C-alpha positions in Angstrom: -56.9 -132.7 21.8 -55.7 -134.9 19.0 -54.6 -131.8 17.1 -51.9 -131.1 19.7 -51.0 -134.7 20.6 -47.4 -136.0 20.6 -47.2 -139.6 19.3 -44.1 -141.5 20.4 -43.2 -144.6 18.4 -41.3 -147.0 20.7 -41.4 -147.5 24.4 -37.9 -148.3 25.3 -35.8 -146.0 27.5 -35.6 -143.3 24.9 -39.3 -143.4 24.0 -40.4 -143.4 27.7 -38.0 -140.4 28.4 -39.6 -138.6 25.4 -43.1 -139.4 26.6 -42.4 -138.1 30.1 -40.7 -135.0 28.9 -43.5 -134.2 26.5 -46.1 -134.8 29.1 -44.3 -132.6 31.6 -44.2 -129.8 29.0 -48.0 -129.9 28.7 -48.6 -132.4 25.8 -51.1 -135.2 25.6 -49.0 -138.2 24.6 -49.7 -141.4 22.7 -47.0 -144.0 23.6 -47.0 -146.8 21.1 -45.0 -150.1 21.0 -45.1 -153.5 19.4 -44.6 -155.1 22.7 -44.9 -154.3 26.4 -44.0 -150.8 27.6 -40.3 -150.9 28.6 -40.0 -154.7 28.9 -40.5 -155.5 25.3 -37.5 -153.5 24.1 -33.7 -153.7 23.9 -33.4 -151.3 26.8 -34.6 -154.1 29.1 -31.8 -156.3 27.7 -29.1 -153.7 28.7 -26.6 -154.0 31.4 -27.8 -150.8 33.1 -24.4 -149.1 32.5 -24.6 -145.4 31.7 -21.3 -143.8 30.5 -21.5 -140.0 31.3 -19.5 -137.2 32.8 -19.0 -137.4 36.6 -17.4 -135.1 39.1 -14.0 -136.9 38.6 -14.5 -137.4 34.8 -15.3 -134.2 33.1 -17.3 -133.4 29.9 -14.1 -132.7 27.9 -12.7 -136.1 28.7 -16.1 -137.7 27.9 -16.1 -136.0 24.5 -12.5 -136.9 23.8 -13.0 -140.6 24.6 -16.2 -140.9 22.6 -14.6 -139.3 19.6 -11.5 -141.6 19.9 -13.6 -144.7 19.9 -15.8 -143.3 17.1 -12.7 -143.0 14.8 -13.5 -139.4 13.9 -16.9 -139.9 12.3 -19.0 -138.7 15.3 -21.0 -135.5 15.0 -19.0 -133.3 17.4 -21.9 -130.9 18.3 -24.1 -133.8 19.3 -21.3 -135.4 21.4 -20.8 -132.1 23.2 -24.5 -131.6 23.7 -24.8 -135.1 25.2 -21.9 -134.4 27.6 -23.5 -131.1 28.7 -27.0 -132.5 29.2 -26.2 -135.9 30.7 -25.9 -134.8 34.4 -29.4 -133.3 34.3 -30.7 -136.5 32.7 -29.0 -138.6 35.3 -30.7 -136.5 38.1 -34.0 -136.9 36.4 -33.6 -140.7 36.2 -32.9 -140.8 39.9 -36.1 -138.7 40.5 -38.1 -141.6 38.9 -36.8 -144.0 41.6 -33.9 -145.5 39.7 -31.0 -146.3 42.1 -27.6 -145.5 40.5 -24.1 -146.1 41.8 -21.6 -143.5 40.6 -18.1 -144.5 39.4 -15.4 -142.7 37.4 -17.2 -141.8 34.2 -20.2 -144.0 34.6 -23.4 -144.7 36.6 -24.6 -148.3 37.2 -28.2 -149.2 37.8 -28.7 -151.1 41.1 -31.3 -153.7 42.0 -32.1 -155.6 45.2 -32.4 -158.8 43.1 -28.9 -160.0 42.0 -30.5 -162.4 39.4 -32.3 -159.7 37.5 -30.9 -158.0 34.4 -30.2 -154.4 35.3 -32.0 -153.2 32.2 -35.2 -154.8 33.5 -34.9 -152.9 36.7 -34.2 -149.7 34.8 -37.2 -149.9 32.4 -39.4 -151.2 35.2 -38.9 -148.1 37.3 -39.4 -145.8 34.3 -42.4 -147.7 33.1 -44.0 -147.3 36.5 -43.6 -143.5 36.3 -45.2 -143.6 32.8 -48.1 -145.6 34.1 -48.7 -143.1 36.8 -49.3 -140.3 34.3 -52.9 -140.2 32.9 -51.8 -137.8 30.1 -49.6 -140.5 28.6 -51.9 -143.0 26.9 -50.1 -146.3 26.5 -50.9 -148.5 23.5 -49.2 -151.9 23.4 -49.2 -154.4 20.6 -49.3 -151.5 18.1 -47.3 -151.7 14.9 -46.8 -148.4 13.2 -46.6 -148.8 9.4 -46.5 -145.2 8.2 -45.6 -141.7 9.4 -48.3 -139.6 7.9 -47.2 -136.5 6.1 -49.2 -133.5 4.9 -48.0 -130.2 3.5 -44.4 -131.0 4.2 -44.7 -132.0 7.9 -45.5 -135.1 10.0 -49.1 -135.1 11.1 -49.6 -138.5 12.6 -49.2 -142.3 12.3 -51.0 -145.2 10.7 -50.6 -148.8 11.7 -52.3 -151.8 13.3 -53.6 -152.2 16.8 -53.3 -155.2 19.1 -56.1 -157.0 17.3 -54.6 -156.3 13.8 -57.2 -153.6 13.0 -56.3 -150.4 11.2 -55.3 -147.6 13.5 -54.9 -144.0 12.6 -53.7 -141.3 15.1 -53.5 -137.6 14.4 -50.5 -136.0 16.1 -49.0 -132.5 15.8 -45.6 -134.0 16.5 -44.2 -137.5 16.2 -41.2 -138.9 18.0 -39.4 -141.8 16.4 -37.9 -144.0 19.1 -38.3 -147.4 17.5 -34.8 -148.8 18.2 -32.3 -150.6 16.1 -32.0 -153.7 13.9 -29.6 -156.2 15.4 -32.1 -159.1 15.1 -31.6 -159.1 11.3 -28.5 -161.1 11.9 -28.4 -164.8 12.5 -26.5 -164.3 15.7 -27.5 -161.4 17.8 -28.4 -160.4 21.4 -31.3 -158.2 20.6 -35.1 -158.6 21.1 -36.2 -160.9 18.3 -38.6 -158.3 16.8 -35.9 -155.6 16.5 -35.7 -155.7 12.7 -35.1 -152.1 11.6 -38.7 -150.9 11.5 -37.7 -147.4 12.6 -35.1 -147.0 9.8 -37.7 -148.1 7.2 -40.3 -145.7 8.6 -37.8 -142.8 8.4 -36.6 -143.7 4.9 -40.2 -144.0 3.6 -40.9 -140.5 5.2 -38.1 -139.1 3.0 -35.2 -139.0 5.6 -31.7 -139.8 4.5 -29.8 -142.3 6.7 -26.1 -141.8 7.6 -23.3 -144.3 8.2 -25.5 -147.4 7.9 -22.4 -149.6 7.3 -21.4 -149.4 10.9 -22.9 -152.3 13.0 -21.4 -153.2 16.3 -21.0 -156.8 17.4 -20.7 -157.8 21.1 -17.9 -160.2 21.5 -19.3 -162.6 24.1 -22.8 -163.9 23.3 -24.0 -167.4 24.3 -23.7 -169.9 21.4 -24.4 -173.1 23.3 -27.1 -175.2 21.8 -30.3 -175.0 23.9 -29.4 -171.7 25.5 -30.8 -168.3 24.5 -28.6 -166.0 22.3 -27.9 -163.4 25.0 -24.7 -161.7 26.0 -22.8 -162.9 29.1 -23.1 -159.6 31.0 -19.9 -157.9 32.2 -18.1 -157.2 34.5 -16.4 -160.6 34.3 -14.5 -162.0 37.3 -10.7 -162.0 37.2 -10.8 -165.8 36.9 -12.8 -165.8 33.6 -10.9 -167.3 30.7 -11.6 -167.4 27.0 -10.5 -170.7 25.4 -10.0 -171.8 21.8 -11.1 -175.2 20.4 -7.9 -176.8 21.9 -8.6 -175.4 25.3 -5.9 -172.8 25.2 -6.3 -169.2 26.5 -6.8 -166.8 23.6 -6.9 -163.4 25.3 -3.2 -163.1 25.7 -2.8 -163.9 22.0 -5.2 -161.1 21.3 -3.1 -158.7 23.3 -6.0 -158.2 25.8 -4.8 -158.0 29.4 -8.1 -156.9 30.8 -11.2 -158.4 29.2 -13.6 -155.9 30.9 -11.7 -152.9 29.5 -11.5 -154.7 26.1 -15.3 -155.1 26.1 -15.7 -151.4 26.8 -13.3 -149.8 24.4 -12.3 -152.3 21.7 -15.4 -154.3 20.9 -14.7 -154.1 17.2 -11.2 -155.6 17.3 -12.1 -158.2 20.0 -15.2 -159.4 18.0 -13.1 -159.7 14.8 -10.3 -161.7 16.6 -12.9 -164.0 18.1 -14.6 -164.5 14.7 -11.3 -165.4 13.1 -10.3 -167.7 15.9 -13.6 -169.5 15.7 -12.9 -170.7 12.2 -10.8 -173.5 13.9 -13.6 -174.4 16.2 -16.0 -172.7 18.7 -14.6 -170.6 21.5 -15.6 -171.3 25.0 -15.8 -169.2 28.1 -14.5 -170.7 31.3 -16.1 -169.4 34.5 -15.4 -172.5 36.5 -12.8 -170.9 38.7 -15.0 -168.0 39.8 -15.4 -168.0 43.6 -18.7 -169.0 45.2 -19.4 -165.4 46.3 -19.2 -164.2 42.6 -22.1 -166.6 41.7 -24.3 -164.9 44.3 -23.7 -161.4 42.9 -24.7 -159.7 39.6 -23.9 -160.5 36.9 -23.0 -164.2 37.3 -26.1 -164.6 39.4 -28.1 -164.2 36.2 -26.6 -167.4 34.8 -28.2 -169.4 37.6 -31.5 -168.9 35.9 -30.4 -170.9 32.8 -30.4 -174.6 32.5 -26.6 -175.1 32.2 -23.9 -176.0 34.7 -21.7 -172.9 34.3 -19.9 -173.6 37.6 -18.4 -176.9 36.3 -18.5 -176.6 32.5 -17.2 -174.2 29.9 -19.8 -172.7 27.6 -19.7 -171.9 23.8 -19.6 -168.2 23.0 -19.4 -166.1 19.8 -19.8 -162.5 18.8 -23.3 -161.4 18.0 -24.9 -158.3 16.4 -25.5 -155.7 19.1 -26.0 -152.1 18.0 -26.4 -150.0 14.9 -24.4 -146.7 14.9 -26.0 -145.3 11.8 -29.4 -143.6 11.5 -31.3 -140.4 11.1 -29.8 -136.9 11.6 -31.3 -134.6 14.2 -30.7 -131.0 15.1 -30.0 -129.5 18.5 -33.8 -129.9 19.3 -33.8 -133.6 18.2 -35.9 -132.7 15.1 -35.2 -134.4 11.8 -35.3 -132.8 8.4 -39.0 -133.4 8.3 -40.8 -130.7 10.4 -42.8 -132.2 13.2 -40.8 -135.5 13.2 -38.3 -135.9 16.1 -36.1 -138.9 16.9 -34.2 -140.3 19.8 -32.3 -143.4 20.9 -30.6 -146.0 18.7 -32.3 -144.8 15.5 -30.3 -141.5 15.7 -27.0 -141.0 14.0 -24.1 -139.0 15.3 -23.0 -139.8 18.8 -21.1 -142.9 18.2 -19.3 -142.5 14.9 -17.8 -145.7 13.5 -18.0 -147.5 16.8 -20.0 -147.1 20.0 -18.4 -146.8 23.4 -19.8 -149.1 26.0 -22.5 -147.4 28.1 -23.2 -144.6 25.6 -26.4 -146.2 24.3 -28.3 -145.6 27.6 -26.8 -142.1 28.0 -28.0 -141.3 24.5 -31.5 -142.6 25.3 -31.7 -140.4 28.3 -30.4 -137.2 26.7 -32.0 -137.5 23.2 -35.3 -138.8 24.7 -35.7 -135.7 26.9 -34.7 -133.4 24.1 -37.1 -134.9 21.7 -40.0 -134.9 24.1 -39.6 -131.3 25.1 -39.2 -130.1 21.6 -42.0 -132.2 20.2 -44.4 -130.7 22.9 -43.4 -127.2 22.0 -43.8 -127.9 18.3 -47.2 -129.5 18.8 -48.5 -126.5 20.8 -47.4 -124.0 18.2 -48.4 -126.1 15.1 -51.7 -128.0 15.6 -52.8 -130.5 13.0 -55.5 -129.6 10.6 -58.1 -132.4 10.5 -59.1 -134.6 8.7 -55.8 -136.4 7.8 -55.0 -137.2 4.2 -56.2 -140.5 3.1 -53.8 -143.5 3.1 -53.6 -146.6 0.9 -55.5 -149.6 2.3 -53.5 -152.6 3.5 -54.4 -156.1 2.5 -55.7 -158.2 5.5 -53.5 -161.1 4.5 -53.6 -164.6 6.0 -51.7 -167.8 6.7 -49.5 -169.4 4.1 -46.8 -166.7 3.5 -43.4 -168.2 4.3 -42.3 -165.4 6.7 -40.1 -167.5 9.0 -38.4 -169.2 6.1 -37.6 -166.0 4.3 -36.5 -164.2 7.5 -34.2 -167.1 8.3 -32.5 -166.9 4.9 -32.2 -163.1 5.3 -30.5 -163.4 8.6 -28.0 -165.8 7.0 -27.3 -163.2 4.3 -26.7 -160.6 6.9 -24.4 -162.8 9.0 -22.4 -164.2 6.0 -22.1 -161.2 3.7 -22.7 -158.2 6.0 -21.2 -159.5 9.2 -18.1 -158.9 11.2 -15.7 -159.1 8.3 -16.6 -158.1 4.8 -15.1 -157.8 1.3 -16.2 -156.8 -2.2 -17.0 -160.3 -3.4 -19.1 -161.0 -0.3 -21.0 -157.7 -0.5 -21.8 -158.3 -4.1 -23.0 -161.8 -3.4 -25.1 -160.5 -0.5 -26.9 -158.0 -2.8 -27.5 -160.8 -5.4 -28.9 -163.1 -2.7 -31.0 -160.3 -1.3 -32.5 -159.5 -4.8 -33.3 -163.2 -5.3 -34.9 -163.3 -1.8 -37.0 -160.2 -2.5 -38.2 -161.7 -5.8 -39.2 -164.9 -3.9 -41.0 -162.9 -1.3 -43.0 -161.0 -4.0 -44.0 -164.3 -5.7 -45.1 -165.7 -2.4 -47.0 -162.6 -1.5 -48.9 -162.8 -4.8 -50.0 -166.3 -4.0 -50.5 -165.9 -0.2 -50.7 -162.2 0.8 -49.1 -161.8 4.3 -50.7 -159.7 7.1 -49.6 -156.1 6.8 -47.5 -156.2 10.0 -45.7 -159.3 8.9 -45.0 -157.8 5.5 -43.6 -154.6 7.1 -41.3 -156.7 9.4 -39.8 -158.5 6.4 -39.6 -155.3 4.4 -37.8 -153.6 7.3 -35.3 -156.4 7.7 -34.6 -156.5 3.9 -34.2 -152.8 3.8 -31.7 -152.8 6.7 -29.6 -155.6 5.2 -29.7 -153.8 1.8 -28.6 -150.5 3.5 -25.7 -152.2 5.3 -24.5 -154.0 2.1 -24.8 -150.8 0.0 -23.0 -148.5 2.3 -20.3 -151.1 3.1 -19.6 -151.7 -0.6 -18.8 -148.1 -1.2 -16.5 -147.5 1.9 -13.2 -148.9 0.8 -11.4 -149.0 4.2 -11.7 -150.5 7.6 -12.8 -148.2 10.4 -14.3 -148.8 13.8 -16.9 -151.6 13.5 -16.6 -151.9 9.7 -13.8 -154.4 8.9 -13.0 -155.1 5.3 -10.6 -157.9 4.5 -9.7 -156.3 1.2 -9.2 -152.9 2.7 -7.7 -153.6 6.1 -6.4 -150.1 6.9 -8.1 -146.9 8.0 -7.8 -144.3 5.2 -8.4 -140.8 6.5 -7.2 -139.2 3.3 -10.0 -140.7 1.3 -12.7 -141.8 3.8 -12.9 -139.3 6.6 -16.5 -138.7 5.7 -20.0 -139.8 6.6 -22.0 -141.9 4.2 -25.5 -140.5 3.3 -28.0 -143.0 2.0 -31.2 -141.9 0.2 -34.1 -144.3 -0.6 -36.7 -144.2 -3.2 -39.7 -146.3 -1.8 -41.4 -146.7 -5.2 -38.5 -148.4 -6.9 -36.6 -149.7 -3.8 -33.5 -148.0 -5.1 -30.8 -146.8 -2.7 -28.2 -144.1 -3.7 -25.2 -143.3 -1.6 -23.2 -140.1 -1.2 -20.5 -138.9 1.1 -20.3 -135.8 3.3 -16.9 -134.7 4.7 -16.4 -134.7 8.4 -15.8 -131.1 9.7 -12.2 -130.6 10.6 -12.9 -130.0 14.3 -14.3 -133.5 14.7 -11.4 -135.3 13.0 -8.6 -133.3 14.6 
């Protein structure tokens, strides 16, 4: 019955976990995604590395390490809950047919094919489990434009179907699992459609967003002309070298003795050092000394699928936007401040603090996805929707002629230049000025050539995300975790041991920012 349906927005690992958990708890589920189930998401681009407690790496150590890398801004109760629930989530993942190898503090997805991204193997197995469940209705090519509210709760979603026709679904509970926003940056390793749509949906539904200034950059992303902008997946062989424009090794200058450990625990510093070094010329990764057997194994076997002679040539690399630490706040049941709206995955704030530990993204997808699905099913059963739904505003059909690509390209440049790896007051102010001018141009263009509603939302979401990062970064006058300010290079616990809270007024487009002190237990 539609009145007790759970609608899940986003079909990455978190969304699929939520859909399965809701279905197992008795709900009828509508699973919606802009692309293919599983494969069209950032989860498919992941390295298949899940950081979690293991028998020789206990929950307390997991919590301590996650808090340390998060520089004290994590939500302690959420970190502890993740540590507690991760083992059960790992067992559940295995029950779906995902093969995992256990190490000290991590689980790694395995695949028979050495030249397949581990994330593809992961989401493929989970998507197969989703397809086998008739109570999960899969809708691909769907773009959700609005979370419908009525009488102070979420009651469904509106958007466009695969053919661009209006789509309205009643749902007694909605799970927001729409992912991050890394693709708003000129250089990134995300799926190209990941433009912050989930953050905009949340903000338009009245939810505050926390710590939006913190964006993680992955240090080693392909920057060679003609090659895709994807990370070179770790672990790297011992023979791997990172060279400056003069061909000199730079890792020793950075004080990094183990590049694989550096990638896991100090991505912020490594990205910043590489960004600064690249001002003298592009950095290059040298894999030419890797032994033949390394090229037959994952992850170097992946590079054999690209048209480049990695075995005999160095390749240009640079940091790229990777993950957003900020987002919506959830309670212990994964419910947001809007009754009936739950959230999971990257759109959720709290686990990572000021910087994300490598492998914690997939762990969060597993744990928060299962939490959200179970709780959404229980809420839907107890709180059916009253039909009909409230009327929504019509969307213009739009057509060709709107300069979407041109505007998005400029927006990505604003993000990279003014809201990128290193920031300062002058750059942040310039970014806001450039963004306002871009928004004005977009409005003029839309008046002459109205864009299709889906295209309009993608641009709105990307502009919203860049505005949020600029606004929150301008207020925080320190460097902490992934936020590096040239004009405030030090971490200042006395003044800034707090979470930023961003509120948005959709009618005016205005953002206001406040701060909330971090509880003493988290920062101690």
